[in-house]
C-alpha positions in Angstrom: -112.2 -91.9 -67.2 -109.0 -91.1 -65.7 -107.3 -92.6 -68.6 -108.9 -90.3 -71.1 -108.2 -87.3 -69.0 -104.6 -88.5 -68.7 -104.0 -88.5 -72.4 -105.8 -85.2 -73.2 -103.8 -83.6 -71.1 -100.5 -85.3 -72.8 -101.7 -84.1 -76.1 -103.3 -80.8 -74.9 -100.1 -78.6 -76.3 -99.4 -80.7 -78.9 -99.2 -80.0 -82.6 -102.1 -81.0 -84.8 -102.6 -82.8 -88.3 -100.6 -85.6 -89.7 -96.8 -85.5 -89.8 -94.3 -87.8 -91.9 -91.5 -88.8 -90.4 -88.3 -90.8 -91.9 -86.2 -92.2 -89.5 -87.2 -89.7 -86.9 -86.4 -86.9 -88.8 -89.1 -84.8 -91.1 -89.8 -86.7 -94.6 -91.1 -83.3 -95.7 -88.7 -81.1 -98.1 -86.9 -78.7 -97.2 -86.4 -76.7 -100.5 -86.6 -73.2 -100.8 -89.4 -72.2 -103.5 -88.5 -71.1 -107.2 -89.6 -68.2 -108.7 -91.6 -69.3 -111.8 -89.6 -68.8 -114.6 -89.8 -68.6 -118.6 -87.0 -70.6 -120.1 -85.3 -69.2 -123.2 -84.7 -71.7 -126.1 -80.8 -72.7 -125.2 -82.6 -73.4 -121.5 -85.2 -75.2 -123.4 -82.7 -77.4 -125.2 -80.3 -78.2 -122.0 -83.3 -78.9 -119.7 -85.2 -81.7 -121.7 -82.5 -83.3 -124.5 -81.5 -86.1 -124.0 -84.2 -86.7 -120.6 -86.8 -89.0 -119.8 -89.9 -87.3 -118.1 -93.5 -88.4 -116.8 -95.6 -86.1 -118.4 -99.6 -85.1 -117.4 -101.7 -83.7 -120.2 -105.4 -83.3 -120.8 -105.6 -85.6 -123.1 -103.2 -88.4 -121.4 -100.3 -89.5 -119.1 -97.5 -91.5 -119.4 -93.5 -91.3 -120.1 -91.9 -89.5 -122.9 -88.1 -88.9 -123.9 -86.8 -86.1 -125.9 -84.0 -86.7 -128.2 -81.6 -83.5 -129.3 -82.4 -84.1 -132.9 -86.0 -82.3 -132.1 -88.0 -85.9 -132.5 -89.3 -87.7 -129.2 -90.8 -90.9 -128.0 -93.6 -91.5 -125.3 -95.6 -94.7 -124.0 -99.2 -93.3 -122.8 -100.9 -95.2 -119.7 -103.6 -95.8 -122.2 -103.1 -95.3 -125.7 -99.8 -96.6 -126.2 -97.0 -95.5 -127.3 -95.8 -93.1 -130.3 -93.4 -90.6 -131.5 -93.6 -86.7 -132.0 -91.0 -83.6 -133.0 -90.4 -80.5 -130.6 -88.8 -77.2 -131.1 -88.1 -74.4 -129.1 -87.6 -70.6 -130.0 -87.3 -67.9 -127.7 -89.5 -68.9 -124.9 -91.6 -70.4 -126.6 -92.1 -74.7 -126.6 -93.8 -76.4 -129.6 -95.0 -80.1 -129.7 -96.7 -82.6 -131.7 -97.8 -86.0 -130.2 -98.1 -88.3 -132.8 -100.3 -87.6 -136.4 -101.9 -84.8 -134.0 -102.0 -81.0 -134.1 -99.1 -78.8 -133.0 -99.5 -77.4 -129.4 -97.2 -74.4 -128.3 -96.9 -72.3 -125.3 -94.3 -70.9 -123.1 -92.0 -73.3 -121.1 -91.8 -72.5 -117.5 -90.2 -74.0 -114.6 -91.7 -74.2 -111.2 -89.0 -75.9 -109.3 -90.5 -79.0 -108.9 -91.9 -79.2 -112.8 -91.7 -77.9 -116.1 -94.7 -76.6 -117.9 -94.5 -77.0 -121.9 -97.3 -75.9 -124.1 -100.1 -78.6 -122.5 -97.6 -81.1 -120.5 -96.6 -80.8 -117.2 -93.2 -82.7 -117.3 -91.2 -84.3 -114.3 -87.8 -85.5 -115.0 -87.1 -89.4 -114.4 -83.8 -89.3 -112.0 -82.1 -92.8 -112.1 
C-alpha cells in the first residue's frame, strides 16, 4: 500500500499520455506547419520530375516514379506494375493510370505530402 501511495505521489505532476523519445530527446517533429498551397505547372514539374513517391489512392497503394517526359511507372501493392501519363497545366494535374480514365485535380502541397488528382504522394528520400 505504501509503495502505491509513493508512486502516485511521484506521478501526480507528470504529464499524461505517451511520449516518444529518441536517445533522450523528443522524437516528434519540430517542423513549422506549411500553409496548404496550390502549385503552378512549373512548380508541379519541379516537384515530381525524376522522383519516386509512395502513393495512396482510393483504388490502390504503391510506388510511382514520374519522368520528365510526361510518363510514369508504378508498382501497386496488389495490382502489380504498369505505366501511365501525366500532365500539368496551370494548377491542374492530370494522371492516366494504365488504360484507366484520366483523373485531374488541383495539385496541392500540405508540407508533408502532395495531393494530386486522386493521389496522395509522399516523396521517397534516399
